[in-house]
N, C-alpha and C positions, 0 to 999 in steps of 0.2 A: 208547170203550165200545161193546160190541156190544149187541144187543137184549136179551139175557138180563141183562146187567149193568144196563142202564137199568131194566128191569122190576124187578129186585131192589132197586134204589135207591128206586123208587116205592113198592114194598111196604114197605120198611123205614121210610120216612118217612110211611106211611099216606096217600100221595097216589094210589095205584093205585085205579081205580074199584072201588067196593064196592057191590054191589046192595042190601045191607041198609041202607046209609046213603043210597043213591040219588045218590051223587056221587063224583067223583074224576077222574083223568086216564086217558084211553084212548089208547094208541098204535095208530095204524091203518096203519102201514107198517113194514117192516123197517128196520134201521139205515141211515141216510143215507150216501151215498157220501162226503160231506165230513166225516162224523162229528159234525156240529153241527146240521144242519137237520132235527131230529126233527119228524115229522108227528104231531100229537096233537089231541085234543079234551078240553076241560074241561067236565064236567057238574056243575052245582051248582044249589042252590035259588034263588040270587039273583045279580045282577050283582056285588055286593060279594063274595060267596063265590067267584065265578069269579076276580076280581081277586086275592083272597088266595091261592087255589090256584096261580094263574099265577106270583105272586111267589115262593111256596115252591118251585114247580117250577124256576124260573130259578136259585134258590140251589142246590137239590139237584143239578141237572144242570150247574151252573156255566156258564150261558149268558153270552155277552158282554153286558155292561151290566146283568146281573141281580143 
């Protein structure tokens, strides 16, 4: 997937950062050379919310072991 594909998946799954909610995933680099090592930050209201969003992200982007 390229950057636009990943961003589209994040938006479709409501994982992309939303300033109105004050949480979500922020991609902070272009597509990784290996196609798997995405650089991102998860912003959430609590550690539990971060864990939930990271688990959802792993599923949406089909991370190994996710």
